[in-house]
Each structure stands twice: as C-alpha cells, then as structure tokens.
N, CA, C and O of each residue as an XYZ file, in Angstrom:
804
protein
N       0.848     -1.184      0.000
C       0.000      0.000      0.000
C       0.887      1.238      0.000
O       1.903      1.286      0.693
N       0.496      2.227     -0.776
C       1.255      3.469     -0.774
C       0.356      4.616     -1.237
O      -0.707      4.401     -1.819
N       0.813      5.834     -0.962
C       0.117      7.040     -1.411
C       1.028      7.833     -2.327
O       2.241      7.894     -2.127
N       0.423      8.435     -3.328
C       1.155      9.183     -4.352
C       0.562     10.587     -4.389
O      -0.645     10.754     -4.565
N       1.412     11.588     -4.225
C       0.957     12.973     -4.262
C       0.974     13.476     -5.695
O       2.017     13.478     -6.349
N      -0.182     13.899     -6.180
C      -0.298     14.405     -7.554
C      -0.741     15.861     -7.524
O      -1.579     16.256     -6.714
N      -0.165     16.645     -8.415
C      -0.549     18.055     -8.541
C      -1.036     18.300     -9.972
O      -0.338     18.922    -10.773
N      -2.225     17.813    -10.284
C      -2.741     17.959    -11.658
C      -2.956     19.419    -12.027
O      -3.269     20.252    -11.177
N      -2.781     19.709    -13.300
C      -2.889     21.085    -13.780
C      -4.227     21.390    -14.433
O      -4.480     22.528    -14.828
N      -5.076     20.393    -14.549
C      -6.369     20.627    -15.174
C      -7.346     21.213    -14.159
O      -7.099     21.189    -12.953
N      -8.452     21.738    -14.664
C      -9.451     22.358    -13.797
C     -10.024     21.334    -12.817
O     -10.095     20.142    -13.116
N     -10.427     21.813    -11.657
C     -10.950     20.932    -10.619
C     -12.103     20.074    -11.134
O     -12.203     18.902    -10.770
N     -12.960     20.625    -11.962
C     -14.117     19.894    -12.484
C     -13.714     18.729    -13.384
O     -14.541     17.863    -13.667
N     -12.460     18.687    -13.839
C     -12.000     17.639    -14.739
C     -11.229     16.527    -14.026
O     -10.718     15.616    -14.677
N     -11.141     16.594    -12.706
C     -10.279     15.663    -11.980
C     -10.980     14.389    -11.520
O     -10.340     13.519    -10.930
N     -12.270     14.263    -11.775
C     -13.003     13.071    -11.376
C     -12.404     11.765    -11.876
O     -12.403     10.785    -11.130
N     -11.888     11.702    -13.119
C     -11.367     10.431    -13.641
C      -9.984     10.036    -13.128
O      -9.425      9.049    -13.605
N      -9.416     10.771    -12.173
C      -8.079     10.417    -11.695
C      -8.013      8.986    -11.172
O      -6.997      8.312    -11.343
N      -9.091      8.516    -10.533
C      -9.069      7.143    -10.020
C      -9.011      6.137    -11.169
O      -8.407      5.074    -11.026
N      -9.629      6.457    -12.300
C      -9.566      5.565    -13.458
C      -8.176      5.582    -14.090
O      -7.674      4.546    -14.526
N      -7.560      6.760    -14.135
C      -6.199      6.847    -14.670
C      -5.261      5.990    -13.823
O      -4.478      5.202    -14.354
N      -5.348      6.151    -12.499
C      -4.497      5.359    -11.610
C      -4.839      3.885    -11.700
O      -3.944      3.040    -11.674
N      -6.118      3.562    -11.807
C      -6.524      2.167    -11.932
C      -5.982      1.519    -13.193
O      -5.570      0.359    -13.170
N      -5.979      2.260    -14.292
C      -5.410      1.739    -15.537
C      -3.918      1.471    -15.383
O      -3.411      0.458    -15.864
N      -3.216      2.381    -14.711
C      -1.786      2.193    -14.486
C      -1.537      0.901    -13.712
O      -0.661      0.117    -14.078
N      -2.303      0.677    -12.645
C      -2.129     -0.534    -11.848
C      -2.478     -1.768    -12.666
O      -1.752     -2.762    -12.641
N      -3.585     -1.704    -13.387
C      -4.027     -2.831    -14.203
C      -2.951     -3.234    -15.206
O      -2.658     -4.418    -15.367
N      -2.371     -2.260    -15.869
C      -1.338     -2.541    -16.863
C      -0.045     -3.015    -16.206
O       0.689     -3.817    -16.783
N       0.238     -2.519    -14.990
C       1.467     -2.913    -14.305
C       1.423     -4.363    -13.846
O       2.437     -5.058    -13.909
N       0.254     -4.839    -13.382
C       0.181     -6.227    -12.908
C       0.026     -7.201    -14.071
O       0.384     -8.373    -13.951
N      -0.510     -6.720    -15.202
C      -0.525     -7.513    -16.429
C      -1.469     -8.693    -16.406
O      -2.422     -8.732    -15.628
N      -1.192     -9.652    -17.265
C      -2.024    -10.850    -17.362
C      -3.443    -10.521    -17.770
O      -3.676     -9.694    -18.651
N      -4.392    -11.179    -17.118
C      -5.810    -10.978    -17.413
C      -6.453     -9.946    -16.501
O      -7.677     -9.910    -16.375
N      -5.647     -9.109    -15.865
C      -6.193     -8.076    -14.987
C      -7.056     -7.108    -15.795
O      -6.726     -6.753    -16.927
N      -8.166     -6.689    -15.189
C      -9.070     -5.731    -15.808
C      -9.456     -4.680    -14.774
O      -9.314     -4.892    -13.569
N      -9.945     -3.545    -15.265
C     -10.370     -2.451    -14.389
C     -11.883     -2.457    -14.272
O     -12.601     -2.378    -15.269
N     -12.349     -2.552    -13.047
C     -13.787     -2.549    -12.763
C     -14.161     -1.175    -12.215
O     -13.776     -0.813    -11.103
N     -14.907     -0.423    -13.000
C     -15.309      0.926    -12.602
C     -15.921      0.901    -11.205
O     -16.707      0.000    -10.912
N     -15.590      1.866    -10.320
C     -14.727      3.010    -10.606
C     -13.274      2.857    -10.148
O     -12.434      3.667    -10.540
N     -12.946      1.845     -9.331
C     -11.596      1.879     -8.754
C     -11.025      0.521     -8.349
O     -10.120      0.470     -7.516
N     -11.522     -0.568     -8.907
C     -11.020     -1.896     -8.548
C     -10.308     -2.549     -9.729
O     -10.764     -2.463    -10.869
N      -9.196     -3.196     -9.442
C      -8.504     -4.018    -10.438
C      -8.812     -5.475    -10.116
O      -8.620     -5.918     -8.984
N      -9.282     -6.210    -11.098
C      -9.787     -7.556    -10.845
C      -9.210     -8.562    -11.830
O      -8.788     -8.228    -12.937
N      -9.212     -9.792    -11.378
C      -9.029    -10.942    -12.262
C     -10.371    -11.668    -12.230
O     -10.731    -12.263    -11.214
N     -11.104    -11.623    -13.322
C     -12.450    -12.177    -13.312
C     -13.306    -11.424    -12.311
O     -13.475    -10.209    -12.422
N     -13.844    -12.136    -11.338
C     -14.678    -11.517    -10.303
C     -13.947    -11.423     -8.971
O     -14.586    -11.338     -7.922
N     -12.619    -11.439     -8.997
C     -11.834    -11.380     -7.767
C     -10.908    -10.174     -7.809
O     -10.220     -9.928     -8.800
N     -10.907     -9.425     -6.705
C     -10.197     -8.152     -6.649
C      -8.754     -8.324     -6.187
O      -8.476     -8.978     -5.182
N      -7.839     -7.717     -6.952
C      -6.426     -7.796     -6.598
C      -5.870     -6.444     -6.154
O      -4.837     -6.395     -5.486
N      -6.527     -5.364     -6.509
C      -6.025     -4.037     -6.155
C      -7.157     -3.027     -6.171
O      -8.201     -3.234     -6.789
N      -6.918     -1.931     -5.475
C      -7.905     -0.859     -5.443
C      -7.235      0.497     -5.349
O      -6.083      0.620     -4.934
N      -7.990      1.514     -5.746
C      -7.485      2.884     -5.779
C      -8.484      3.796     -5.082
O      -9.690      3.693     -5.302
N      -7.975      4.687     -4.241
C      -8.798      5.732     -3.638
C      -8.101      7.063     -3.845
O      -6.909      7.195     -3.566
N      -8.841      8.050     -4.334
C      -8.271      9.371     -4.591
C      -8.949     10.395     -3.697
O     -10.176     10.498     -3.670
N      -8.148     11.145     -2.973
C      -8.660     12.243     -2.157
C      -8.222     13.554     -2.789
O      -7.027     13.826     -2.904
N      -9.192     14.367     -3.199
C      -8.895     15.685     -3.747
C      -8.873     16.699     -2.612
O      -9.792     16.737     -1.794
N      -7.844     17.506     -2.561
C      -7.689     18.520     -1.524
C      -7.694     19.891     -2.198
O      -6.959     20.124     -3.157
N      -8.524     20.785     -1.689
C      -8.665     22.115     -2.293
C      -8.330     23.187     -1.265
O      -9.236     23.741     -0.643
N      -7.058     23.490     -1.074
C      -6.663     24.523     -0.106
C      -7.198     25.896     -0.512
O      -7.374     26.186     -1.696
N      -7.451     26.729      0.491
C      -7.917     28.086      0.198
C      -6.785     28.977     -0.304
O      -7.032     30.019     -0.911
N      -5.540     28.562     -0.050
C      -4.414     29.420     -0.394
C      -3.515     28.828     -1.480
O      -2.346     29.198     -1.593
N      -4.062     27.913     -2.274
C      -3.235     27.317     -3.313
C      -4.044     26.426     -4.226
O      -5.244     26.247     -4.021
N      -3.390     25.860     -5.244
C      -4.097     24.999     -6.197
C      -4.478     23.656     -5.577
O      -3.881     23.218     -4.593
N      -5.466     23.025     -6.163
C      -5.901     21.706     -5.696
C      -4.807     20.680     -5.953
O      -4.023     20.801     -6.895
N      -4.775     19.661     -5.087
C      -3.877     18.531     -5.317
C      -4.619     17.262     -4.943
O      -5.706     17.311     -4.366
N      -4.029     16.132     -5.273
C      -4.687     14.846     -5.037
C      -3.727     13.896     -4.342
O      -2.535     13.862     -4.646
N      -4.260     13.129     -3.410
C      -3.514     12.037     -2.801
C      -4.122     10.743     -3.335
O      -5.281     10.432     -3.062
N      -3.334     10.000     -4.092
C      -3.800      8.761     -4.714
C      -3.321      7.590     -3.867
O      -2.123      7.316     -3.803
N      -4.245      6.907     -3.224
C      -3.911      5.745     -2.409
C      -4.118      4.473     -3.215
O      -5.167      4.282     -3.830
N      -3.120      3.609     -3.209
C      -3.172      2.371     -3.992
C      -2.807      1.191     -3.101
O      -1.800      1.230     -2.394
N      -3.615      0.158     -3.134
C      -3.320     -1.086     -2.423
C      -3.350     -2.248     -3.387
O      -4.306     -2.406     -4.147
N      -2.303     -3.068     -3.362
C      -2.211     -4.229     -4.246
C      -1.929     -5.464     -3.406
O      -0.978     -5.474     -2.625
N      -2.725     -6.488     -3.550
C      -2.455     -7.761     -2.887
C      -1.350     -8.462     -3.677
O      -1.597     -9.034     -4.739
N      -0.150     -8.408     -3.153
C       0.994     -8.927     -3.891
C       1.252    -10.395     -3.583
O       0.996    -11.255     -4.425
N       1.752    -10.693     -2.397
C       2.227    -12.050     -2.104
C       1.414    -12.758     -1.023
O       1.939    -13.604     -0.299
N       0.137    -12.412     -0.918
C      -0.736    -13.116      0.019
C      -1.022    -14.530     -0.462
O      -1.278    -14.757     -1.645
N      -0.977    -15.484      0.477
C      -1.478    -16.829      0.200
C      -2.987    -16.808      0.406
O      -3.509    -15.839      0.957
N      -3.707    -17.852     -0.020
C      -5.163    -17.846      0.158
C      -5.592    -17.618      1.605
O      -6.583    -16.928      1.847
N      -4.870    -18.182      2.569
C      -5.258    -18.040      3.973
C      -4.979    -16.645      4.522
O      -5.498    -16.285      5.579
N      -4.173    -15.862      3.825
C      -3.801    -14.528      4.297
C      -4.636    -13.416      3.676
O      -4.482    -12.251      4.045
N      -5.501    -13.751      2.756
C      -6.268    -12.719      2.066
C      -7.214    -12.015      3.027
O      -7.798    -12.657      3.900
N      -7.373    -10.698      2.877
C      -8.299     -9.962      3.747
C      -9.742    -10.328      3.452
O     -10.102    -10.603      2.308
N     -10.564    -10.328      4.489
C     -11.989    -10.577      4.298
C     -12.636     -9.337      3.694
O     -12.197     -8.212      3.929
N     -13.671     -9.563      2.926
C     -14.371     -8.446      2.303
C     -15.835     -8.791      2.155
O     -16.202     -9.952      1.968
N     -16.676     -7.756      2.241
C     -18.111     -7.981      2.046
C     -18.523     -7.637      0.622
O     -19.711     -7.622      0.299
N     -17.544     -7.361     -0.225
C     -17.831     -7.055     -1.622
C     -17.253     -8.150     -2.505
O     -17.635     -9.315     -2.394
N     -16.347     -7.777     -3.369
C     -15.717     -8.753     -4.237
C     -14.779     -9.647     -3.440
O     -14.114     -9.188     -2.511
N     -14.730    -10.909     -3.799
C     -13.768    -11.811     -3.167
C     -12.361    -11.366     -3.535
O     -12.154    -10.667     -4.527
N     -11.393    -11.783     -2.718
C     -10.024    -11.307     -2.903
C      -9.136    -12.351     -3.567
O      -9.384    -13.554     -3.492
N      -8.093    -11.846     -4.218
C      -7.038    -12.692     -4.743
C      -5.728    -11.934     -4.605
O      -5.707    -10.828     -4.064
N      -4.645    -12.509     -5.081
C      -3.347    -11.841     -5.020
C      -2.565    -12.154     -6.287
O      -2.920    -13.055     -7.046
N      -1.506    -11.405     -6.501
C      -0.647    -11.672     -7.650
C       0.050    -13.017     -7.514
O       0.303    -13.694     -8.510
N       0.361    -13.404     -6.278
C       0.945    -14.720     -6.038
C      -0.004    -15.823     -6.480
O       0.404    -16.765     -7.159
N      -1.266    -15.707     -6.097
C      -2.260    -16.723     -6.456
C      -2.474    -16.759     -7.962
O      -2.536    -17.834     -8.560
N      -2.586    -15.592     -8.573
C      -2.880    -15.526    -10.008
C      -1.695    -15.957    -10.868
O      -1.870    -16.600    -11.903
N      -0.481    -15.594    -10.430
C       0.689    -15.863    -11.255
C       1.481    -17.085    -10.862
O       2.297    -17.576    -11.643
N       1.249    -17.593     -9.639
C       1.930    -18.800     -9.202
C       3.301    -18.576     -8.598
O       3.959    -19.540     -8.207
N       3.751    -17.335     -8.510
C       5.057    -17.062     -7.899
C       5.038    -15.682     -7.263
O       4.253    -14.818     -7.653
N       5.914    -15.479     -6.274
C       5.985    -14.193     -5.597
C       6.477    -13.107     -6.543
O       7.231    -13.364     -7.482
N       6.026    -11.880     -6.267
C       6.467    -10.743     -7.061
C       7.410     -9.892     -6.227
O       7.347     -9.902     -4.997
N       8.276     -9.163     -6.895
C       9.176     -8.226     -6.243
C       8.385     -6.941     -5.985
O       8.105     -6.181     -6.912
N       8.034     -6.708     -4.738
C       7.155     -5.578     -4.424
C       7.836     -4.238     -4.695
O       7.174     -3.292     -5.123
N       9.149     -4.136     -4.454
C       9.853     -2.883     -4.723
C       9.853     -2.595     -6.220
O       9.615     -1.461     -6.637
N      10.117     -3.611     -7.021
C      10.096     -3.422     -8.471
C       8.701     -3.037     -8.948
O       8.558     -2.195     -9.834
N       7.663     -3.656     -8.360
C       6.288     -3.327     -8.728
C       5.979     -1.879     -8.366
O       5.382     -1.154     -9.162
N       6.382     -1.456     -7.172
C       6.174     -0.069     -6.760
C       6.844      0.896     -7.725
O       6.245      1.894     -8.126
N       8.073      0.604     -8.095
C       8.804      1.482     -9.007
C       8.110      1.552    -10.368
O       8.035      2.619    -10.977
N       7.606      0.414    -10.839
C       6.897      0.390    -12.120
C       5.633      1.229    -12.066
O       5.370      2.030    -12.963
N       4.842      1.040    -10.995
C       3.592      1.784    -10.865
C       3.869      3.278    -10.747
O       3.206      4.080    -11.405
N       4.840      3.663     -9.918
C       5.135      5.080     -9.719
C       5.599      5.737    -11.013
O       5.160      6.840    -11.341
N       6.485      5.067    -11.752
C       6.964      5.629    -13.015
C       5.827      5.742    -14.028
O       5.742      6.722    -14.768
N       4.963      4.743    -14.057
C       3.832      4.774    -14.990
C       2.829      5.850    -14.607
O       2.210      6.465    -15.475
N       2.667      6.081    -13.299
C       1.789      7.161    -12.847
C       2.345      8.516    -13.274
O       1.601      9.392    -13.716
N       3.661      8.679    -13.138
C       4.277      9.925    -13.596
C       3.906     10.198    -15.049
O       3.469     11.296    -15.393
N       4.084      9.188    -15.894
C       3.820      9.352    -17.322
C       2.331      9.574    -17.592
O       1.963     10.426    -18.401
N       1.477      8.804    -16.912
C       0.037      8.911    -17.148
C      -0.503     10.268    -16.719
O      -1.360     10.833    -17.400
N      -0.018     10.797    -15.605
C      -0.508     12.086    -15.135
C      -0.015     13.222    -16.020
O      -0.700     14.234    -16.171
N       1.155     13.063    -16.599
C       1.619     14.048    -17.583
C       0.700     14.045    -18.800
O       0.342     15.100    -19.323
N       0.327     12.859    -19.241
C      -0.607     12.750    -20.367
C      -1.975     13.317    -19.998
O      -2.616     13.990    -20.806
N      -2.417     13.041    -18.772
C      -3.712     13.553    -18.314
C      -3.700     15.083    -18.311
O      -4.667     15.712    -18.744
N      -2.613     15.683    -17.827
C      -2.510     17.138    -17.836
C      -2.606     17.692    -19.248
O      -3.204     18.746    -19.465
N      -2.026     16.996    -20.198
C      -1.981     17.489    -21.574
C      -3.293     17.293    -22.318
O      -3.709     18.162    -23.084
N      -3.954     16.149    -22.096
C      -5.095     15.799    -22.944
C      -6.375     15.460    -22.182
O      -7.406     15.217    -22.809
N      -6.340     15.438    -20.863
C      -7.525     15.041    -20.111
C      -7.757     13.540    -20.207
O      -6.897     12.798    -20.681
N      -8.922     13.101    -19.755
C      -9.197     11.668    -19.745
C      -9.544     11.122    -21.127
O      -9.452      9.916    -21.357
N      -9.933     11.984    -22.034
C     -10.340     11.515    -23.371
C      -9.244     10.672    -24.023
O      -9.536      9.711    -24.735
N      -7.979     11.033    -23.776
C      -6.887     10.286    -24.375
C      -6.724      8.883    -23.824
O      -6.017      8.062    -24.407
N      -7.380      8.601    -22.692
C      -7.279      7.285    -22.057
C      -8.413      6.344    -22.463
O      -8.404      5.170    -22.090
N      -9.378      6.841    -23.214
C     -10.552      6.022    -23.523
C     -10.210      4.707    -24.226
O     -10.795      3.682    -23.878
N      -9.287      4.683    -25.204
C      -8.948      3.384    -25.817
C      -8.330      2.414    -24.807
O      -8.632      1.221    -24.831
N      -7.481      2.910    -23.935
C      -6.875      2.044    -22.915
C      -7.939      1.529    -21.951
O      -7.903      0.373    -21.528
N      -8.884      2.400    -21.612
C      -9.950      1.954    -20.719
C     -10.792      0.873    -21.387
O     -11.128     -0.130    -20.757
N     -11.130      1.069    -22.642
C     -11.952      0.087    -23.348
C     -11.276     -1.279    -23.377
O     -11.944     -2.307    -23.271
N      -9.953     -1.293    -23.519
C      -9.224     -2.556    -23.569
C      -9.177     -3.256    -22.228
O      -8.988     -4.471    -22.165
N      -9.349     -2.487    -21.137
C      -9.231     -3.059    -19.791
C     -10.568     -3.142    -19.055
O     -10.602     -3.536    -17.890
N     -11.657     -2.780    -19.709
C     -12.961     -2.639    -19.053
C     -13.527     -3.990    -18.627
O     -13.885     -4.812    -19.471
N     -13.606     -4.217    -17.312
C     -14.118     -5.486    -16.791
C     -15.627     -5.587    -16.881
O     -16.174     -6.684    -16.772
N     -16.312     -4.472    -17.076
C     -17.778     -4.484    -17.069
C     -18.385     -4.420    -18.463
O     -19.601     -4.548    -18.600
N     -17.593     -4.231    -19.481
C     -18.120     -3.988    -20.827
C     -19.135     -5.045    -21.249
O     -18.841     -6.240    -21.241
N     -20.327     -4.594    -21.615
C     -21.364     -5.490    -22.102
C     -22.140     -6.209    -21.028
O     -23.085     -6.934    -21.339
N     -21.771     -6.030    -19.763
C     -22.452     -6.735    -18.677
C     -23.741     -6.035    -18.276
O     -23.802     -4.806    -18.252
N     -24.754     -6.803    -17.966
C     -25.951     -6.262    -17.337
C     -25.662     -6.158    -15.847
O     -25.224     -7.125    -15.225
N     -25.907     -4.979    -15.276
C     -25.522     -4.794    -13.881
C     -26.516     -3.917    -13.135
O     -27.359     -3.241    -13.723
N     -26.380     -3.959    -11.819
C     -27.136     -3.108    -10.914
C     -26.181     -2.105    -10.301
O     -25.133     -2.486     -9.780
N     -26.527     -0.828    -10.356
C     -25.698      0.242     -9.813
C     -26.463      0.931     -8.692
O     -27.557      1.456     -8.901
N     -25.872      0.924     -7.495
C     -26.497      1.596     -6.354
C     -25.999      3.025     -6.267
O     -24.798      3.272     -6.155
N     -26.932      3.964     -6.320
C     -26.623      5.380     -6.182
C     -26.946      5.815     -4.759
O     -27.386      5.003     -3.944
N     -26.731      7.078     -4.460
C     -26.988      7.573     -3.107
C     -28.455      7.435     -2.726
O     -28.776      7.181     -1.565
N     -29.351      7.601     -3.702
C     -30.775      7.598     -3.379
C     -31.607      6.708     -4.302
O     -32.832      6.828     -4.341
N     -30.959      5.833     -5.030
C     -31.705      4.985     -5.967
C     -30.843      3.809     -6.401
O     -29.641      3.762     -6.138
N     -31.493      2.857     -7.077
C     -30.799      1.730     -7.683
C     -31.217      1.683     -9.142
O     -32.408      1.728     -9.449
N     -30.247      1.593    -10.043
C     -30.551      1.544    -11.463
C     -29.921      0.290    -12.062
O     -28.946     -0.246    -11.534
N     -30.488     -0.160    -13.158
C     -29.943     -1.320    -13.863
C     -29.768     -0.969    -15.329
O     -30.409     -0.053    -15.843
N     -28.905     -1.698    -15.987
C     -28.673     -1.479    -17.405
C     -27.478     -2.281    -17.869
O     -26.893     -3.047    -17.103
N     -27.122     -2.103    -19.119
C     -25.962     -2.777    -19.697
C     -24.798     -1.799    -19.748
O     -24.918     -0.700    -20.290
N     -23.667     -2.211    -19.175
C     -22.489     -1.350    -19.161
C     -22.014     -1.087    -20.580
O     -21.849     -2.009    -21.378
N     -21.796      0.200    -20.882
C     -21.395      0.597    -22.234
C     -20.143      1.466    -22.181
O     -20.004      2.407    -22.963
N     -19.240      1.155    -21.269
C     -17.994      1.901    -21.169
C     -18.132      3.145    -20.319
O     -19.015      3.237    -19.467
N     -17.246      4.103    -20.560
C     -17.280      5.375    -19.847
C     -17.186      6.505    -20.866
O     -16.801      6.290    -22.016
N     -17.543      7.709    -20.430
C     -17.418      8.862    -21.313
C     -16.119      9.602    -21.027
O     -15.315      9.151    -20.211
N     -15.906     10.735    -21.690
C     -14.649     11.463    -21.567
C     -14.456     12.080    -20.193
O     -13.365     12.553    -19.874
N     -15.510     12.081    -19.371
C     -15.404     12.567    -17.995
C     -15.241     11.419    -17.006
O     -15.231     11.638    -15.794
N     -15.112     10.189    -17.521
C     -14.938      9.038    -16.652
C     -16.216      8.512    -16.042
O     -16.169      7.669    -15.147
N     -17.360      8.990    -16.504
C     -18.642      8.545    -15.965
C     -19.074      7.229    -16.604
O     -18.928      7.037    -17.811
N     -19.602      6.335    -15.790
C     -20.082      5.047    -16.279
C     -21.305      5.246    -17.156
O     -22.227      5.975    -16.791
N     -21.310      4.597    -18.311
C     -22.457      4.650    -19.221
C     -23.274      3.371    -19.070
O     -22.745      2.266    -19.186
N     -24.559      3.534    -18.813
C     -25.475      2.400    -18.739
C     -26.516      2.531    -19.830
O     -27.132      3.584    -19.994
N     -26.708      1.456    -20.576
C     -27.674      1.444    -21.670
C     -28.926      0.704    -21.224
O     -28.850     -0.433    -20.760
N     -30.072      1.348    -21.365
C     -31.336      0.733    -20.980
C     -31.840     -0.185    -22.090
O     -31.243     -0.265    -23.163
N     -32.939     -0.870    -21.819
C     -33.485     -1.825    -22.774
C     -33.891     -1.162    -24.082
O     -33.877     -1.800    -25.135
N     -34.254      0.126    -24.020
C     -34.668      0.823    -25.244
C     -33.492      1.468    -25.982
O     -33.687      2.168    -26.976
N     -32.270      1.229    -25.491
C     -31.093      1.736    -26.178
C     -30.605      3.089    -25.699
O     -29.540      3.542    -26.118
N     -31.362      3.744    -24.828
C     -30.936      5.043    -24.308
C     -29.786      4.862    -23.322
O     -29.732      3.865    -22.603
N     -28.871      5.823    -23.290
C     -27.721      5.749    -22.390
C     -27.781      6.871    -21.356
O     -28.121      8.011    -21.672
N     -27.447      6.528    -20.131
C     -27.323      7.501    -19.052
C     -25.915      7.390    -18.484
O     -25.328      6.308    -18.491
N     -25.368      8.499    -17.992
C     -24.032      8.493    -17.416
C     -24.108      8.722    -15.909
O     -24.974      9.445    -15.419
N     -23.181      8.090    -15.183
C     -23.173      8.161    -13.730
C     -21.749      8.432    -13.250
O     -20.812      7.698    -13.565
N     -21.620      9.517    -12.474
C     -20.301      9.917    -11.991
C     -19.892      9.150    -10.750
O     -18.701      9.056    -10.453
N     -20.851      8.597    -10.016
C     -20.538      7.874     -8.779
C     -21.573      6.784     -8.576
O     -22.673      6.847     -9.124
N     -21.216      5.797     -7.794
C     -22.125      4.693     -7.508
C     -21.336      3.438     -7.232
O     -20.131      3.378     -7.474
N     -22.027      2.431     -6.722
C     -21.386      1.154     -6.433
C     -22.012      0.068     -7.294
O     -23.223     -0.149     -7.271
N     -21.163     -0.605     -8.050
C     -21.644     -1.729     -8.851
C     -21.947     -2.857     -7.885
O     -21.045     -3.469     -7.313
N     -23.232     -3.120     -7.715
C     -23.667     -4.041     -6.681
C     -23.784     -5.465     -7.187
O     -23.569     -6.414     -6.434
N     -24.118     -5.616     -8.435
C     -24.333     -6.958     -8.973
C     -24.085     -6.975    -10.470
O     -24.697     -6.210    -11.215
N     -23.197     -7.836    -10.906
C     -22.980     -8.030    -12.334
C     -23.751     -9.277    -12.731
O     -23.452    -10.376    -12.264
N     -24.742     -9.105    -13.590
C     -25.673    -10.192    -13.881
C     -25.141    -11.166    -14.917
O     -25.420    -12.363    -14.842
N     -24.374    -10.669    -15.888
C     -23.848    -11.574    -16.911
C     -22.503    -11.084    -17.419
O     -22.417    -10.568    -18.533
N     -21.435    -11.239    -16.611
C     -20.117    -10.794    -17.073
C     -19.731    -11.511    -18.350
O     -19.960    -12.714    -18.477
N     -19.144    -10.788    -19.307
C     -18.772    -11.411    -20.584
C     -17.780    -12.543    -20.374
O     -16.911    -12.465    -19.505
N     -17.913    -13.600    -21.174
C     -17.041    -14.758    -21.030
C     -15.597    -14.418    -21.333
O     -14.692    -15.092    -20.840
N     -15.358    -13.387    -22.133
C     -13.985    -13.016    -22.478
C     -13.227    -12.469    -21.286
O     -12.002    -12.359    -21.332
N     -13.938    -12.119    -20.208
C     -13.265    -11.566    -19.040
C     -13.183    -12.576    -17.909
O     -12.779    -12.213    -16.805
N     -13.546    -13.814    -18.139
C     -13.505    -14.804    -17.077
C     -12.072    -15.100    -16.704
O     -11.207    -15.232    -17.570
N     -11.822    -15.203    -15.406
C     -10.506    -15.505    -14.860
C     -10.708    -15.821    -13.405
O     -11.710    -16.439    -13.046
N      -9.762    -15.407    -12.531
C      -9.946    -15.799    -11.163
C      -9.354    -14.853    -10.153
O      -8.648    -15.329     -9.264
N      -9.583    -13.517    -10.209
C      -9.013    -12.759     -9.131
C      -9.740    -11.520     -8.748
O     -10.509    -10.982     -9.544
N      -9.513    -11.022     -7.488
C     -10.097     -9.816     -6.958
C      -9.760     -9.589     -5.493
O     -10.271    -10.321     -4.646
N      -8.928     -8.616     -5.151
C      -8.662     -8.276     -3.756
C      -7.890     -7.009     -3.581
O      -6.976     -6.723     -4.354
N      -8.235     -6.250     -2.587
C      -7.485     -5.063     -2.229
C      -7.545     -4.861     -0.736
O      -8.624     -4.931     -0.148
N      -6.412     -4.612     -0.106
C      -6.471     -4.336      1.319
C      -7.216     -3.050      1.584
O      -7.141     -2.116      0.787
N      -7.922     -2.985      2.670
C      -8.667     -1.776      2.982
C      -7.995     -1.032      4.110
O      -8.473      0.024      4.524
C-alpha cells in the first residue's frame, strides 16, 4: 500500500477520472488478465487484486492537489487474504503462481503514474478512452448500480470522456453516472472470465 501525491494542472471539475487513470496504471502494471472494474477496482475475473482511492484537496491558499492511495495484494497466500463484504479477494501470487518483487512493482507503478498524469494534464481523460476500453471489466455486462438515493440497472457501455459510467437501458438510451457502487454483475462477458479480486482496505 502506498500514497502518491499528484498536482494535476487541469481544472478541478475535470479531476473526477483520476481514479480511473491510476486504476489503468495498476491494471497494466500487474498484467495478465487483470481488468479495471469501474470506478476503482482491479480484478481478475470476479476477484479483486487491487484498489485505488483518490482524495482531492482544495486549499484556500493554493491549487488543488490529489492524494492517490493504492493497495495491491501482492504475495498473500489464500489463507492470508483480507476478508471483504464485496468482491472476493485474490493476489498476484495466487494468479501468477510465484511471488512478485514488491519494490520493483512499486517502481513500475510510480513511473507509470508519472507518465500517465503528464498525459492527463496534456489531454484530459479523453486520451485514455482506448486504454480503458481494452481493460474494461464491465463492458457489455448487465448490472445493478447503487446510487446515493436509488438503484438503477442497465448494460455497461464503457465510460465517457469525464470518466462517468455509461449504462444502456433496454430501449437503447444511455445515461451516465459519476458515482455509484456496482452491486451486482448479472452476466459478465465470457472473455473476461478468470480468477481474481482483492485489495487491502
């Protein structure tokens, strides 16, 4: 687990997708069949291997900054995995069959975050849409999304340039959601089947 201090140069209203940018970096760093499950989980199939939390800080006397917290289950054995009431957990050891060098992994993630945040400053999240589409764990799935005051269902149709989840209704209309918890995936695509999911809390 570690925290990364970011000082993005884009407007505060454009910083919502930072968790997706960081999630993509982690997903690509761990490799294999890892996918990104909106909004902040890295999974192997239906099992979580890593998670991202972003805290935006808006000082009265300076520009906004972000603290990006990242947790990756690296070398946990099955008996050591943290309990969770959401997605079941896994680790890189379980998925890959051998221990990983955590220092090397940290260095890879940090360097990739440097590069990704530079790209984000230059082009916003729109430039990440192809990478997100390639890593999208929910694409095409029928799911239930719990909002603060409602529950909605639909078919996941990716994200928009602001990082909002797109849900397609039965009549083909699409709605976007900036926040929410994916509570139930009804039919995950077979192309994303695998075996992992975990993040320390």
